[in-house]
C-alpha positions, -999 to +999 in steps of 0.1 A: -679-315-456-644-302-463-648-275-437-659-299-410-628-320-417-606-290-415-623-279-382-619-314-368-582-315-377-576-281-361-594-291-329-573-323-328-541-302-334-551-279-305-557-308-282-524-325-291-506-292-285-523-289-251-512-325-244-477-316-255-476-286-232-489-305-201-469-337-205-434-347-194-404-358-214-414-393-226-449-383-234-439-352-254-424-374-281-456-394-283-476-361-285-455-350-314-461-383-332-498-378-327-495-345-344-483-360-377-517-374-391-538-342-387-510-320-402-507-344-432-544-344-435-546-306-436-518-305-462-536-330-484-569-311-481-553-277-489-534-289-519-561-311-534-557-325-569-532-308-592-542-287-622-538-315-648-560-339-628-587-312-624-587-306-662-590-344-668-619-347-644-636-317-661-631-333-695-645-366-684-675-349-668-682-329-700-679-360-721-704-378-699-728-349-701-726-348-739-732-385-740-763-382-718-776-353-738-772-372-770-790-402-755-818-379-744-821-363-778-824-398-794-850-408-768-871-378-774-869-382-812-881-418-808-911-406-788-923-383-816 
């Protein structure tokens, strides 16, 4: 999904640059303004969450898995 988003943004940037190259003075400013959202989107995608946030997400995921394993172990013991 991430690659499709990057591809769509690159296509949009290409189209906007074509629009910039083929337009006249007043439309060029508008074309440059249209360029801002896809560039910001690519920047956000490339940077992603910071290291601390990724560590916290991993810790939460591991804690949830441990909780589920503990519940499954208790459930299987009750069945015996």
